Gaussian input, Z-matrix of N, CA and C with variables (Angstrom, degrees):
# hf/3-21g

backbone

0 1
 N
 C     1     B1
 C     2     B2     1     A1
 N     3     B3     2     A2     1     D1
 C     4     B4     3     A3     2     D2
 C     5     B5     4     A4     3     D3
 N     6     B6     5     A5     4     D4
 C     7     B7     6     A6     5     D5
 C     8     B8     7     A7     6     D6
 N     9     B9     8     A8     7     D7
 C    10    B10     9     A9     8     D8
 C    11    B11    10    A10     9     D9
 N    12    B12    11    A11    10    D10
 C    13    B13    12    A12    11    D11
 C    14    B14    13    A13    12    D12
 N    15    B15    14    A14    13    D13
 C    16    B16    15    A15    14    D14
 C    17    B17    16    A16    15    D15
 N    18    B18    17    A17    16    D16
 C    19    B19    18    A18    17    D17
 C    20    B20    19    A19    18    D18
 N    21    B21    20    A20    19    D19
 C    22    B22    21    A21    20    D20
 C    23    B23    22    A22    21    D21
 N    24    B24    23    A23    22    D22
 C    25    B25    24    A24    23    D23
 C    26    B26    25    A25    24    D24
 N    27    B27    26    A26    25    D25
 C    28    B28    27    A27    26    D26
 C    29    B29    28    A28    27    D27
 N    30    B30    29    A29    28    D28
 C    31    B31    30    A30    29    D29
 C    32    B32    31    A31    30    D30
 N    33    B33    32    A32    31    D31
 C    34    B34    33    A33    32    D32
 C    35    B35    34    A34    33    D33
 N    36    B36    35    A35    34    D34
 C    37    B37    36    A36    35    D35
 C    38    B38    37    A37    36    D36
 N    39    B39    38    A38    37    D37
 C    40    B40    39    A39    38    D38
 C    41    B41    40    A40    39    D39
 N    42    B42    41    A41    40    D40
 C    43    B43    42    A42    41    D41
 C    44    B44    43    A43    42    D42
 N    45    B45    44    A44    43    D43
 C    46    B46    45    A45    44    D44
 C    47    B47    46    A46    45    D45
 N    48    B48    47    A47    46    D46
 C    49    B49    48    A48    47    D47
 C    50    B50    49    A49    48    D48
 N    51    B51    50    A50    49    D49
 C    52    B52    51    A51    50    D50
 C    53    B53    52    A52    51    D51
 N    54    B54    53    A53    52    D52
 C    55    B55    54    A54    53    D53
 C    56    B56    55    A55    54    D54
 N    57    B57    56    A56    55    D55
 C    58    B58    57    A57    56    D56
 C    59    B59    58    A58    57    D57
 N    60    B60    59    A59    58    D58
 C    61    B61    60    A60    59    D59
 C    62    B62    61    A61    60    D60
 N    63    B63    62    A62    61    D61
 C    64    B64    63    A63    62    D62
 C    65    B65    64    A64    63    D63
 N    66    B66    65    A65    64    D64
 C    67    B67    66    A66    65    D65
 C    68    B68    67    A67    66    D66
 N    69    B69    68    A68    67    D67
 C    70    B70    69    A69    68    D68
 C    71    B71    70    A70    69    D69
 N    72    B72    71    A71    70    D70
 C    73    B73    72    A72    71    D71
 C    74    B74    73    A73    72    D72
 N    75    B75    74    A74    73    D73
 C    76    B76    75    A75    74    D74
 C    77    B77    76    A76    75    D75
 N    78    B78    77    A77    76    D76
 C    79    B79    78    A78    77    D77
 C    80    B80    79    A79    78    D78
 N    81    B81    80    A80    79    D79
 C    82    B82    81    A81    80    D80
 C    83    B83    82    A82    81    D81
 N    84    B84    83    A83    82    D82
 C    85    B85    84    A84    83    D83
 C    86    B86    85    A85    84    D84
 N    87    B87    86    A86    85    D85
 C    88    B88    87    A87    86    D86
 C    89    B89    88    A88    87    D87
 N    90    B90    89    A89    88    D88
 C    91    B91    90    A90    89    D89
 C    92    B92    91    A91    90    D90
 N    93    B93    92    A92    91    D91
 C    94    B94    93    A93    92    D92
 C    95    B95    94    A94    93    D93
 N    96    B96    95    A95    94    D94
 C    97    B97    96    A96    95    D95
 C    98    B98    97    A97    96    D96
 N    99    B99    98    A98    97    D97
 C   100   B100    99    A99    98    D98
 C   101   B101   100   A100    99    D99
 N   102   B102   101   A101   100   D100
 C   103   B103   102   A102   101   D101
 C   104   B104   103   A103   102   D102
 N   105   B105   104   A104   103   D103
 C   106   B106   105   A105   104   D104
 C   107   B107   106   A106   105   D105
 N   108   B108   107   A107   106   D106
 C   109   B109   108   A108   107   D107
 C   110   B110   109   A109   108   D108
 N   111   B111   110   A110   109   D109
 C   112   B112   111   A111   110   D110
 C   113   B113   112   A112   111   D111
 N   114   B114   113   A113   112   D112
 C   115   B115   114   A114   113   D113
 C   116   B116   115   A115   114   D114
 N   117   B117   116   A116   115   D115
 C   118   B118   117   A117   116   D116
 C   119   B119   118   A118   117   D117
 N   120   B120   119   A119   118   D118
 C   121   B121   120   A120   119   D119
 C   122   B122   121   A121   120   D120
 N   123   B123   122   A122   121   D121
 C   124   B124   123   A123   122   D122
 C   125   B125   124   A124   123   D123
 N   126   B126   125   A125   124   D124
 C   127   B127   126   A126   125   D125
 C   128   B128   127   A127   126   D126
 N   129   B129   128   A128   127   D127
 C   130   B130   129   A129   128   D128
 C   131   B131   130   A130   129   D129
 N   132   B132   131   A131   130   D130
 C   133   B133   132   A132   131   D131
 C   134   B134   133   A133   132   D132
 N   135   B135   134   A134   133   D133
 C   136   B136   135   A135   134   D134
 C   137   B137   136   A136   135   D135
 N   138   B138   137   A137   136   D136
 C   139   B139   138   A138   137   D137
 C   140   B140   139   A139   138   D138
 N   141   B141   140   A140   139   D139
 C   142   B142   141   A141   140   D140
 C   143   B143   142   A142   141   D141
 N   144   B144   143   A143   142   D142
 C   145   B145   144   A144   143   D143
 C   146   B146   145   A145   144   D144
 N   147   B147   146   A146   145   D145
 C   148   B148   147   A147   146   D146
 C   149   B149   148   A148   147   D147
 N   150   B150   149   A149   148   D148
 C   151   B151   150   A150   149   D149
 C   152   B152   151   A151   150   D150
 N   153   B153   152   A152   151   D151
 C   154   B154   153   A153   152   D152
 C   155   B155   154   A154   153   D153
 N   156   B156   155   A155   154   D154
 C   157   B157   156   A156   155   D155
 C   158   B158   157   A157   156   D156
 N   159   B159   158   A158   157   D157
 C   160   B160   159   A159   158   D158
 C   161   B161   160   A160   159   D159
 N   162   B162   161   A161   160   D160
 C   163   B163   162   A162   161   D161
 C   164   B164   163   A163   162   D162
 N   165   B165   164   A164   163   D163
 C   166   B166   165   A165   164   D164
 C   167   B167   166   A166   165   D165
 N   168   B168   167   A167   166   D166
 C   169   B169   168   A168   167   D167
 C   170   B170   169   A169   168   D168
 N   171   B171   170   A170   169   D169
 C   172   B172   171   A171   170   D170
 C   173   B173   172   A172   171   D171
 N   174   B174   173   A173   172   D172
 C   175   B175   174   A174   173   D173
 C   176   B176   175   A175   174   D174
 N   177   B177   176   A176   175   D175
 C   178   B178   177   A177   176   D176
 C   179   B179   178   A178   177   D177
 N   180   B180   179   A179   178   D178
 C   181   B181   180   A180   179   D179
 C   182   B182   181   A181   180   D180
 N   183   B183   182   A182   181   D181
 C   184   B184   183   A183   182   D182
 C   185   B185   184   A184   183   D183
 N   186   B186   185   A185   184   D184
 C   187   B187   186   A186   185   D185
 C   188   B188   187   A187   186   D186
 N   189   B189   188   A188   187   D187
 C   190   B190   189   A189   188   D188
 C   191   B191   190   A190   189   D189
 N   192   B192   191   A191   190   D190
 C   193   B193   192   A192   191   D191
 C   194   B194   193   A193   192   D192
 N   195   B195   194   A194   193   D193
 C   196   B196   195   A195   194   D194
 C   197   B197   196   A196   195   D195
 N   198   B198   197   A197   196   D196
 C   199   B199   198   A198   197   D197
 C   200   B200   199   A199   198   D198
 N   201   B201   200   A200   199   D199
 C   202   B202   201   A201   200   D200
 C   203   B203   202   A202   201   D201
 N   204   B204   203   A203   202   D202
 C   205   B205   204   A204   203   D203
 C   206   B206   205   A205   204   D204
 N   207   B207   206   A206   205   D205
 C   208   B208   207   A207   206   D206
 C   209   B209   208   A208   207   D207
 N   210   B210   209   A209   208   D208
 C   211   B211   210   A210   209   D209
 C   212   B212   211   A211   210   D210
 N   213   B213   212   A212   211   D211
 C   214   B214   213   A213   212   D212
 C   215   B215   214   A214   213   D213
 N   216   B216   215   A215   214   D214
 C   217   B217   216   A216   215   D215
 C   218   B218   217   A217   216   D216
 N   219   B219   218   A218   217   D217
 C   220   B220   219   A219   218   D218
 C   221   B221   220   A220   219   D219
 N   222   B222   221   A221   220   D220
 C   223   B223   222   A222   221   D221
 C   224   B224   223   A223   222   D222
 N   225   B225   224   A224   223   D223
 C   226   B226   225   A225   224   D224
 C   227   B227   226   A226   225   D225
 N   228   B228   227   A227   226   D226
 C   229   B229   228   A228   227   D227
 C   230   B230   229   A229   228   D228
 N   231   B231   230   A230   229   D229
 C   232   B232   231   A231   230   D230
 C   233   B233   232   A232   231   D231
 N   234   B234   233   A233   232   D232
 C   235   B235   234   A234   233   D233
 C   236   B236   235   A235   234   D234
 N   237   B237   236   A236   235   D235
 C   238   B238   237   A237   236   D236
 C   239   B239   238   A238   237   D237
 N   240   B240   239   A239   238   D238
 C   241   B241   240   A240   239   D239
 C   242   B242   241   A241   240   D240
 N   243   B243   242   A242   241   D241
 C   244   B244   243   A243   242   D242
 C   245   B245   244   A244   243   D243
 N   246   B246   245   A245   244   D244
 C   247   B247   246   A246   245   D245
 C   248   B248   247   A247   246   D246
 N   249   B249   248   A248   247   D247
 C   250   B250   249   A249   248   D248
 C   251   B251   250   A250   249   D249
 N   252   B252   251   A251   250   D250
 C   253   B253   252   A252   251   D251
 C   254   B254   253   A253   252   D252
 N   255   B255   254   A254   253   D253
 C   256   B256   255   A255   254   D254
 C   257   B257   256   A256   255   D255

   B1=1.3845
   B2=1.5335
   B3=1.4222
   B4=1.4545
   B5=1.4451
   B6=1.3971
   B7=1.5118
   B8=1.5469
   B9=1.3541
   B10=1.4139
   B11=1.4802
   B12=1.2594
   B13=1.4258
   B14=1.4062
   B15=1.3499
   B16=1.5259
   B17=1.5941
   B18=1.3598
   B19=1.5486
   B20=1.5732
   B21=1.4176
   B22=1.4497
   B23=1.5432
   B24=1.2530
   B25=1.4679
   B26=1.4981
   B27=1.3548
   B28=1.5101
   B29=1.4520
   B30=1.3433
   B31=1.4296
   B32=1.4913
   B33=1.2789
   B34=1.4328
   B35=1.5501
   B36=1.3542
   B37=1.5344
   B38=1.4677
   B39=1.3307
   B40=1.4375
   B41=1.4221
   B42=1.2456
   B43=1.4820
   B44=1.5825
   B45=1.3154
   B46=1.4963
   B47=1.6314
   B48=1.3276
   B49=1.3943
   B50=1.4801
   B51=1.2975
   B52=1.5621
   B53=1.5837
   B54=1.3769
   B55=1.4364
   B56=1.4224
   B57=1.3712
   B58=1.5080
   B59=1.5192
   B60=1.3507
   B61=1.4091
   B62=1.4938
   B63=1.3378
   B64=1.4434
   B65=1.5168
   B66=1.2896
   B67=1.4397
   B68=1.5012
   B69=1.2986
   B70=1.5649
   B71=1.4099
   B72=1.3724
   B73=1.4068
   B74=1.4866
   B75=1.3107
   B76=1.4836
   B77=1.4464
   B78=1.3711
   B79=1.3690
   B80=1.4778
   B81=1.3418
   B82=1.3375
   B83=1.5292
   B84=1.4278
   B85=1.4463
   B86=1.4978
   B87=1.3618
   B88=1.5246
   B89=1.5291
   B90=1.3100
   B91=1.4236
   B92=1.4838
   B93=1.3149
   B94=1.4542
   B95=1.4905
   B96=1.2716
   B97=1.4587
   B98=1.5268
   B99=1.3426
   B100=1.4873
   B101=1.4937
   B102=1.3273
   B103=1.4840
   B104=1.4938
   B105=1.3024
   B106=1.5067
   B107=1.4934
   B108=1.2980
   B109=1.4957
   B110=1.5725
   B111=1.2861
   B112=1.4467
   B113=1.6091
   B114=1.4141
   B115=1.3908
   B116=1.4799
   B117=1.2918
   B118=1.4696
   B119=1.5582
   B120=1.3097
   B121=1.4646
   B122=1.6020
   B123=1.3590
   B124=1.3383
   B125=1.5987
   B126=1.3183
   B127=1.4113
   B128=1.4559
   B129=1.2834
   B130=1.5407
   B131=1.6030
   B132=1.2867
   B133=1.5194
   B134=1.5251
   B135=1.4256
   B136=1.4828
   B137=1.4760
   B138=1.3394
   B139=1.3556
   B140=1.5555
   B141=1.3705
   B142=1.5067
   B143=1.5393
   B144=1.3919
   B145=1.4730
   B146=1.5219
   B147=1.3346
   B148=1.4308
   B149=1.5186
   B150=1.2885
   B151=1.4673
   B152=1.4842
   B153=1.3357
   B154=1.4626
   B155=1.5653
   B156=1.2527
   B157=1.4315
   B158=1.4315
   B159=1.3889
   B160=1.4966
   B161=1.4785
   B162=1.4135
   B163=1.5034
   B164=1.5495
   B165=1.2854
   B166=1.4111
   B167=1.5500
   B168=1.2956
   B169=1.4700
   B170=1.4896
   B171=1.2850
   B172=1.4563
   B173=1.5742
   B174=1.2621
   B175=1.4734
   B176=1.5525
   B177=1.3681
   B178=1.3713
   B179=1.5580
   B180=1.3200
   B181=1.4119
   B182=1.5457
   B183=1.3064
   B184=1.4293
   B185=1.6336
   B186=1.3560
   B187=1.4586
   B188=1.5654
   B189=1.2376
   B190=1.4493
   B191=1.5361
   B192=1.3753
   B193=1.4409
   B194=1.5150
   B195=1.3285
   B196=1.4417
   B197=1.5959
   B198=1.2814
   B199=1.4819
   B200=1.5601
   B201=1.3446
   B202=1.4644
   B203=1.5295
   B204=1.4088
   B205=1.3925
   B206=1.5308
   B207=1.3147
   B208=1.4253
   B209=1.5013
   B210=1.3484
   B211=1.4047
   B212=1.4795
   B213=1.3802
   B214=1.5757
   B215=1.4723
   B216=1.3529
   B217=1.5197
   B218=1.4533
   B219=1.3052
   B220=1.4886
   B221=1.5531
   B222=1.3558
   B223=1.4960
   B224=1.5749
   B225=1.3046
   B226=1.3642
   B227=1.5079
   B228=1.3877
   B229=1.4206
   B230=1.5969
   B231=1.2142
   B232=1.5232
   B233=1.5404
   B234=1.3231
   B235=1.4035
   B236=1.5476
   B237=1.3176
   B238=1.3546
   B239=1.6283
   B240=1.2860
   B241=1.5169
   B242=1.4772
   B243=1.2835
   B244=1.5807
   B245=1.4920
   B246=1.3083
   B247=1.5185
   B248=1.4464
   B249=1.3501
   B250=1.4203
   B251=1.5295
   B252=1.2520
   B253=1.5397
   B254=1.5959
   B255=1.2812
   B256=1.4975
   B257=1.4754
   A1=111.36
   A2=113.33
   A3=115.53
   A4=112.25
   A5=119.42
   A6=121.19
   A7=110.27
   A8=120.36
   A9=121.07
   A10=106.85
   A11=127.26
   A12=126.94
   A13=113.07
   A14=117.13
   A15=117.30
   A16=109.89
   A17=114.32
   A18=119.08
   A19=103.32
   A20=115.12
   A21=121.19
   A22=109.36
   A23=117.43
   A24=121.57
   A25=111.49
   A26=116.66
   A27=117.03
   A28=112.15
   A29=123.51
   A30=120.05
   A31=113.61
   A32=117.87
   A33=120.67
   A34=112.65
   A35=113.01
   A36=118.96
   A37=110.80
   A38=117.22
   A39=114.09
   A40=119.90
   A41=113.40
   A42=118.46
   A43=110.55
   A44=112.05
   A45=119.04
   A46=107.91
   A47=118.88
   A48=117.30
   A49=116.13
   A50=113.09
   A51=117.79
   A52=105.98
   A53=112.98
   A54=121.82
   A55=112.56
   A56=116.96
   A57=120.38
   A58=111.47
   A59=116.07
   A60=120.09
   A61=112.64
   A62=118.34
   A63=126.23
   A64=108.66
   A65=119.06
   A66=122.48
   A67=110.58
   A68=115.30
   A69=115.78
   A70=113.86
   A71=124.71
   A72=128.36
   A73=115.40
   A74=118.94
   A75=122.51
   A76=108.27
   A77=114.84
   A78=125.48
   A79=118.26
   A80=119.03
   A81=126.28
   A82=114.88
   A83=117.29
   A84=117.14
   A85=117.38
   A86=109.53
   A87=116.77
   A88=114.62
   A89=112.74
   A90=120.94
   A91=114.75
   A92=113.92
   A93=118.23
   A94=110.89
   A95=122.83
   A96=120.57
   A97=114.77
   A98=111.84
   A99=120.80
   A100=109.63
   A101=119.75
   A102=122.40
   A103=109.08
   A104=121.12
   A105=124.28
   A106=111.56
   A107=118.28
   A108=119.70
   A109=107.65
   A110=118.80
   A111=121.66
   A112=110.06
   A113=112.81
   A114=116.87
   A115=114.43
   A116=116.79
   A117=118.09
   A118=114.51
   A119=114.63
   A120=121.53
   A121=112.35
   A122=115.66
   A123=117.07
   A124=109.99
   A125=116.46
   A126=121.99
   A127=115.82
   A128=113.54
   A129=115.75
   A130=108.90
   A131=112.57
   A132=113.68
   A133=116.04
   A134=112.46
   A135=114.81
   A136=111.08
   A137=120.45
   A138=126.99
   A139=109.16
   A140=116.38
   A141=121.70
   A142=110.00
   A143=113.34
   A144=113.64
   A145=111.97
   A146=118.11
   A147=124.22
   A148=111.78
   A149=116.29
   A150=122.36
   A151=115.86
   A152=115.64
   A153=124.08
   A154=106.05
   A155=117.44
   A156=122.31
   A157=111.21
   A158=115.46
   A159=119.57
   A160=114.98
   A161=116.05
   A162=117.61
   A163=115.55
   A164=113.95
   A165=121.65
   A166=115.45
   A167=119.86
   A168=119.57
   A169=112.87
   A170=118.14
   A171=124.66
   A172=108.74
   A173=119.22
   A174=121.82
   A175=108.66
   A176=117.94
   A177=117.39
   A178=111.43
   A179=121.76
   A180=123.08
   A181=112.55
   A182=115.68
   A183=120.68
   A184=109.81
   A185=114.27
   A186=115.47
   A187=108.73
   A188=121.67
   A189=125.87
   A190=110.59
   A191=114.45
   A192=124.99
   A193=112.47
   A194=112.54
   A195=115.57
   A196=107.61
   A197=120.74
   A198=126.43
   A199=106.77
   A200=112.81
   A201=120.03
   A202=109.42
   A203=116.29
   A204=117.49
   A205=110.69
   A206=120.64
   A207=123.38
   A208=113.51
   A209=117.24
   A210=122.23
   A211=114.38
   A212=113.36
   A213=114.07
   A214=111.18
   A215=120.66
   A216=119.48
   A217=114.21
   A218=116.65
   A219=121.66
   A220=110.80
   A221=115.35
   A222=115.03
   A223=108.70
   A224=119.89
   A225=120.93
   A226=113.17
   A227=112.99
   A228=119.89
   A229=112.14
   A230=117.46
   A231=118.81
   A232=109.61
   A233=116.66
   A234=115.14
   A235=115.19
   A236=116.18
   A237=120.54
   A238=110.72
   A239=115.24
   A240=120.28
   A241=109.98
   A242=119.12
   A243=120.17
   A244=112.46
   A245=116.77
   A246=121.44
   A247=111.15
   A248=117.22
   A249=127.09
   A250=112.63
   A251=116.57
   A252=115.14
   A253=111.48
   A254=111.00
   A255=113.80
   A256=113.37
   D1=-43.92
   D2=-176.28
   D3=-69.11
   D4=-33.90
   D5=177.10
   D6=-63.82
   D7=-39.65
   D8=-178.09
   D9=-66.15
   D10=-41.21
   D11=175.81
   D12=-60.47
   D13=-42.99
   D14=-179.25
   D15=-65.47
   D16=-40.37
   D17=-173.48
   D18=-64.69
   D19=-45.00
   D20=178.30
   D21=-53.57
   D22=-55.42
   D23=-175.44
   D24=-59.48
   D25=-40.02
   D26=174.30
   D27=-65.68
   D28=-37.23
   D29=173.61
   D30=-66.52
   D31=-36.28
   D32=176.74
   D33=-64.01
   D34=-39.15
   D35=172.87
   D36=-60.76
   D37=-46.82
   D38=175.84
   D39=-62.36
   D40=-30.22
   D41=177.90
   D42=-69.91
   D43=-35.63
   D44=177.34
   D45=-65.44
   D46=-43.73
   D47=176.38
   D48=-65.74
   D49=-33.80
   D50=-178.52
   D51=-68.44
   D52=-44.66
   D53=179.77
   D54=-57.97
   D55=-45.12
   D56=177.71
   D57=-61.45
   D58=-39.07
   D59=176.62
   D60=-63.36
   D61=-40.80
   D62=177.10
   D63=-62.96
   D64=-46.79
   D65=178.31
   D66=-52.11
   D67=-45.94
   D68=-177.75
   D69=-69.86
   D70=-19.06
   D71=178.89
   D72=-104.80
   D73=0.54
   D74=-179.30
   D75=-68.80
   D76=150.02
   D77=177.29
   D78=-98.39
   D79=-26.13
   D80=-176.26
   D81=-127.43
   D82=164.59
   D83=-178.67
   D84=-70.47
   D85=-30.74
   D86=176.96
   D87=-54.70
   D88=-53.03
   D89=177.41
   D90=-56.49
   D91=-48.65
   D92=174.55
   D93=-59.33
   D94=-38.95
   D95=179.42
   D96=-63.46
   D97=-44.66
   D98=-179.79
   D99=-62.20
   D100=-49.83
   D101=-178.15
   D102=-70.22
   D103=-31.34
   D104=172.35
   D105=-62.16
   D106=-33.85
   D107=175.25
   D108=-75.79
   D109=-33.71
   D110=177.66
   D111=-59.84
   D112=-47.32
   D113=176.00
   D114=-64.68
   D115=-43.55
   D116=-179.01
   D117=-61.35
   D118=-44.22
   D119=-179.31
   D120=-74.01
   D121=-24.13
   D122=176.82
   D123=-78.02
   D124=-31.76
   D125=167.43
   D126=-62.02
   D127=-36.40
   D128=175.96
   D129=-70.22
   D130=-37.39
   D131=176.37
   D132=-61.74
   D133=-32.50
   D134=174.89
   D135=-71.49
   D136=-38.37
   D137=177.75
   D138=-58.32
   D139=-43.38
   D140=179.56
   D141=-65.55
   D142=-39.07
   D143=179.31
   D144=-64.13
   D145=-43.93
   D146=177.66
   D147=-59.85
   D148=-39.89
   D149=173.69
   D150=-62.63
   D151=-34.50
   D152=178.67
   D153=-69.78
   D154=-42.86
   D155=-178.00
   D156=-67.80
   D157=-44.36
   D158=179.09
   D159=-78.11
   D160=-9.88
   D161=-170.64
   D162=57.45
   D163=40.92
   D164=-175.15
   D165=-103.89
   D166=109.67
   D167=-176.64
   D168=-74.95
   D169=-23.71
   D170=179.66
   D171=-65.84
   D172=-43.14
   D173=179.50
   D174=-68.26
   D175=-37.81
   D176=178.70
   D177=-65.63
   D178=-36.83
   D179=175.21
   D180=-67.15
   D181=-38.10
   D182=178.43
   D183=-65.05
   D184=-39.82
   D185=179.53
   D186=-71.68
   D187=-34.73
   D188=176.27
   D189=-57.09
   D190=-49.14
   D191=178.77
   D192=-62.80
   D193=-40.04
   D194=-177.74
   D195=-72.76
   D196=-30.53
   D197=178.77
   D198=-60.41
   D199=-46.10
   D200=-174.34
   D201=-65.53
   D202=-43.92
   D203=179.60
   D204=-72.70
   D205=-24.99
   D206=176.91
   D207=-70.47
   D208=-35.96
   D209=173.57
   D210=-67.11
   D211=-44.86
   D212=172.90
   D213=-60.64
   D214=-39.82
   D215=176.80
   D216=-62.23
   D217=-37.37
   D218=175.90
   D219=-61.67
   D220=-45.50
   D221=-179.54
   D222=-66.96
   D223=-38.73
   D224=-177.00
   D225=-64.06
   D226=-43.03
   D227=177.82
   D228=-67.34
   D229=-32.90
   D230=176.04
   D231=-69.36
   D232=-34.62
   D233=173.16
   D234=-67.03
   D235=-40.05
   D236=-179.89
   D237=-65.57
   D238=-43.83
   D239=178.91
   D240=-64.65
   D241=-39.03
   D242=177.47
   D243=-85.75
   D244=-0.46
   D245=178.65
   D246=56.71
   D247=39.45
   D248=169.90
   D249=83.08
   D250=-3.41
   D251=177.12
   D252=-71.47
   D253=152.75
   D254=176.95
   D255=-110.75

């Protein structure tokens, strides 16, 4: 189980690095927003992996709360980018 968690965290770290490189080369705000969400939620995945390894329920609660805030931020950013159109 521990090896699976470590491999998962390495893959999430790689996706963060690739995402940061994509943010630097993106041409529009929509692409940056989507990749920013990828980086944010990959970071939450790493926090979840660390909390599984440490058996910490507080870190899991913090990650769940951050996920809820992240979803709300994504919706707000989508409304800003589309200028309120549906």
